C-alpha positions in Angstrom: -11.8 -4.6 -33.0 -14.5 -5.2 -35.8 -15.8 -8.7 -36.6 -14.8 -10.3 -39.8 -17.9 -10.5 -42.0 -18.6 -14.2 -43.4 -21.1 -13.7 -46.3 -22.3 -16.9 -48.1 -24.2 -17.0 -51.4 -27.9 -17.6 -51.4 -27.5 -20.6 -53.8 -31.0 -21.7 -53.3 -31.9 -25.2 -55.0 -28.2 -26.4 -55.1 -26.3 -28.5 -52.6 -23.4 -26.1 -53.1 -25.5 -23.2 -51.8 -26.5 -25.2 -48.8 -23.0 -26.0 -48.1 -21.9 -22.3 -48.4 -24.9 -21.3 -46.0 -23.9 -24.0 -43.5 -20.4 -23.1 -43.4 -21.1 -19.5 -42.8 -23.6 -20.3 -40.0 -21.2 -22.8 -38.3 -18.2 -20.4 -38.2 -20.4 -17.4 -37.1 -22.7 -19.2 -34.7 -20.4 -21.9 -33.2 -16.8 -21.8 -34.0 -15.9 -18.1 -34.1 -19.0 -16.2 -32.6 -17.0 -13.4 -31.0 -14.8 -12.8 -34.0 -17.2 -13.2 -36.9 -20.7 -12.2 -38.1 -22.8 -13.0 -41.2 -24.7 -10.4 -43.4 -27.5 -11.6 -45.5 -26.6 -11.5 -49.2 -30.0 -10.8 -50.3 -30.0 -7.6 -48.4 -26.6 -6.5 -49.7 -27.9 -7.3 -53.2 -30.9 -5.0 -52.8 -29.1 -2.1 -51.4 -30.2 -2.3 -47.9 -28.4 0.5 -46.0 -28.1 -1.2 -42.8 -26.4 -4.3 -44.5 -24.1 -2.0 -46.6 -23.0 -0.2 -43.4 -22.1 -3.4 -41.8 -19.6 -4.4 -44.5 -18.4 -1.2 -46.1 -14.8 -0.9 -45.3 -14.8 -4.1 -43.2 -12.8 -7.3 -44.0 -15.0 -9.9 -45.5 -14.9 -13.6 -46.4 -17.1 -14.8 -49.0 -18.5 -18.4 -49.8 -19.9 -19.0 -53.1 -21.4 -22.1 -54.4 -20.6 -21.7 -57.9 -18.1 -19.8 -60.3 -20.5 -16.9 -60.7 -19.0 -15.4 -57.2 -22.3 -13.5 -56.5 -21.3 -13.1 -52.8 -17.8 -11.9 -53.6 -18.9 -9.6 -56.3 -21.8 -8.0 -54.4 -19.8 -7.6 -51.1 -17.1 -5.6 -53.0 -19.8 -3.7 -54.8 -21.1 -2.6 -51.4 -17.8 -1.7 -50.2 -16.7 -4.7 -48.3 -13.0 -5.5 -48.4 -13.0 -9.2 -49.6 -9.9 -10.8 -47.9 -10.9 -14.4 -49.2 -13.2 -16.0 -51.6 -14.1 -19.6 -51.0 -16.2 -21.6 -53.6 -17.8 -24.8 -52.2 -17.8 -26.3 -55.7 -13.8 -26.2 -55.4 -14.0 -27.9 -52.0 -15.9 -30.7 -53.7 -13.1 -31.3 -56.2 -11.1 -32.5 -53.2 -13.8 -35.1 -52.7 -14.5 -36.5 -56.3 -17.6 -38.9 -56.3 -18.7 -38.0 -52.8 -22.5 -37.5 -52.4 -22.8 -34.3 -50.6 -26.6 -34.3 -50.4 -29.4 -32.2 -51.8 -30.5 -28.6 -51.9 -32.2 -29.2 -48.5 -30.0 -31.8 -46.5 -26.4 -32.6 -46.4 -25.2 -36.2 -46.0 -22.6 -37.1 -43.5 -19.8 -36.7 -46.1 -21.4 -33.4 -47.1 -21.0 -32.3 -43.4 -17.2 -33.4 -43.6 -16.5 -31.2 -46.4 -18.4 -28.4 -44.6 -16.3 -29.1 -41.6 -13.1 -28.9 -43.6 -14.2 -25.6 -45.2 -14.9 -24.1 -41.8 -11.3 -25.0 -40.7 -10.0 -23.0 -43.5 -12.3 -20.2 -42.8 -11.3 -20.0 -39.2 -7.6 -20.0 -40.1 -8.3 -17.1 -42.5 -10.2 -15.3 -39.8 -7.3 -15.7 -37.3 -5.0 -14.2 -40.1 -7.2 -11.2 -40.8 -7.5 -10.5 -37.2 -3.7 -10.4 -36.8 -3.4 -8.1 -39.7 -6.0 -5.9 -38.2 -3.9 -5.4 -34.9 
């Protein structure tokens, strides 16, 4: 069985991008390391063949920081099957007024939002793997 690809946006310079990257890393390194892996968006965007081969035809979950959906769009362009798109900006709507941090460091509240998003991602990973069986 193949691993679900979890692809965050690059989102450099914004807290929403940091939240996307931290969510992807927590899921792939800590919560679901045997079921998921991440692929670098920059490599996908530049047409890196190794990265493309890792996602082409495989289920993907994308995590974007903003409404531009760069991760989702580029994963699809590279042949990934995007099963779910998350946006950290949407997750923050459930936490109006919360200071999530900066582009380089999350606050404790920012980590709480990341943890909630990770729970959603893990549930979706389980759903995708059930479908694959």
